[in-house]
N, C-alpha and C positions, 0 to 999 in steps of 0.2 A: 722128656718133656718136649724138647725141640722136635723130636721125631713125630710125636703125636700132633704137634702144630702143623708140620709139613704134610702129614697124611690128611688132616682135616682140610687144609688149603687145597690139596689136590682133589679131594672129593667135591668141594664146592666148585672148583673150576670145571671139573668133569660134568657136574650136574648142569652148570651154566651152558657149557658147550653142547651138551645133549639137547637141552631145551632150545637152544639157538638153531641147531640143525633141524629139529622137528619143525620149528616155525619157518625155517627157510623154504620148506616145501610149499608153503602157502604164499610166499612172497617172491616177487621177481628179483633176480640178481640185478644190481645196478648196471652191470655190463650188458645185460640183455635189453635194457631200456634204450629207446632212441633218444639221442640228445635233443634238447629243445631247439626248435627251429629259430634261427637268428632272424630278428626282424630287420628289415632294411633300414639303414640309417636315415634319420630325418633330414630333410633339406632345410636350408636356412629359412625359406619361406614358411615351412611348417612350424619351425621353432618360433619364428616371429609371430605367426598367427596364434600360437598357443599363449605367448606372452600377452598379445592384445586381448584375447579372451579373458585371461586372468585379471588383467588391468581393468577391463570393462566391468567385470563382475565385482571387483573390489570397489570401484567408484559407484556403481549402481547400489551396492549394499550400503555404502555411506549415506546415500540419499534416502534409501527405503527404510532405514532404521531411525529416522528422525522422530524423537519423542514429541509429545504434544506441546511442551513448553519451549521448543526450539524453532529457530528458522535456520535452515542449512542452505548454503550457496556453494556452487562449484563451477569452475571454468578451467580451461586448459590453455596455457601459454603456447603459442604457435600451433594450436589445434593438434597437439601431440598427446597421446594417451598415457605417456610414461609418468607424467607428473601433473597433479591437479591442484589448483589453488582453492583451498577449502576455507570456508568461514562458517563457524558454528555460533549462532547467537542464542545464548541461554537467557530467555526472558524471565525465568523464575529466579535465577541467581544473579541477574543483572551483570552478565559477563559476555565477552565475545572472544572467541579463539580463532586465530587466523594462522595458516601455515601452508607451505608447499608440501603436499603429501606425495612423496616419491614412491608410488605403488607399494604401499605396505612395507617399505624398507625403512623409511625414516621420515621425520618431519624436519623441514628446513625452514629457518626463520620463524619458528613458532612463537606466537605472542598471545598472552591472555590479558585483556584489558577490561577494567570495570565499565559499566554503563550506568548513566544517571537515570533517575526516574523519568526525566523528560525524554531521554533517548528511547527508553523502553516504551513509553507511551506513543511516541512517534512511530516506532516500528510496529506496534500493535495496530495503529491506524493504517499503516501501509499494507497490512495483510488484507484489509478491505479493498484497497485499490487493486491488489493482485487478483482478487476474485473476478474483476471485470475485464481482465486482460488475458485472453486465451493464449495457450502455448502455440508456438509455431509448429506446424505439422511436418514441415519439410527440412528443418535444420538437422544437421548431423550432430551426433552426441558430442564430439570433440569441438565443434564450432559453436557450441551454445554456452550460454550462462544458465545454470539450473538453479531454481529456487524451490525449496520444499518447506511447507508450513502447514499448520492445521487450521481448519475453519469449521466451526460447528461440529466438532468431533470427527471430522473426516480429513485425512492427510491429503494435501493438494500438492501437485508437482507442476511447475511451470518451467518451460524451456524456451529461450529466445535466442536468436542469432546475436552473437556478441556485438557485431557491427551496427545492429539496429534495435537493440534492446530498449524497452520503455525507460523513460527517465527515472521512474521510481526505483529501478534496479541500482543505478549509480547513487541515488539518494540513500538507499539502505547501506551501501558501502561507506559513504561519506558520514552518515549518522554514527556508524560504528568506529569512526576515527581511523579507518584503514588508510594506509599510505597510498600514494598515487599508483605504485606498482600493483597494489591489490585490486584496483578498480578496472574492470574490463572495459574494452572499447564500447562506448554507448553513444547514441545520438543524444545530444544535449540541446 
């Protein structure tokens, strides 16, 4: 019995090797292939530029995915793109979420606070004020405070220099009971 098993095993191995040899005529040997060309190592500037692109994309996505029942605000401490101070006002659920978003790694100091009916009404009225204040055309993304909201079924994005943003921007932060650290530099 053992002899029969060994003979069958040898026959299977022989068939496998024969088929592999036949197939090898159609395939190149791994030794005949050229090794992949090594790409030159990235410089620190190229690595940093890659991080900046990913960070920028992350924060632009946060703003662009604002649903109709929210107001989203974003600004960058020290005008650095690594971390953004986000504020998401949910007018439907009467809540506000604030946090320091460290480029999709973590939220630091995240808080969710309830909003009263009066606060929500005040914020709804402020959306009308935003309609009449055009965005700054020359402010850099990291030097701005960004506000996204919906008006008459269309998403609106406003960006203002933090050092000279209209007063209603600080009013929005104060209405949401944000701490002093959450309020960007604005002219008052």
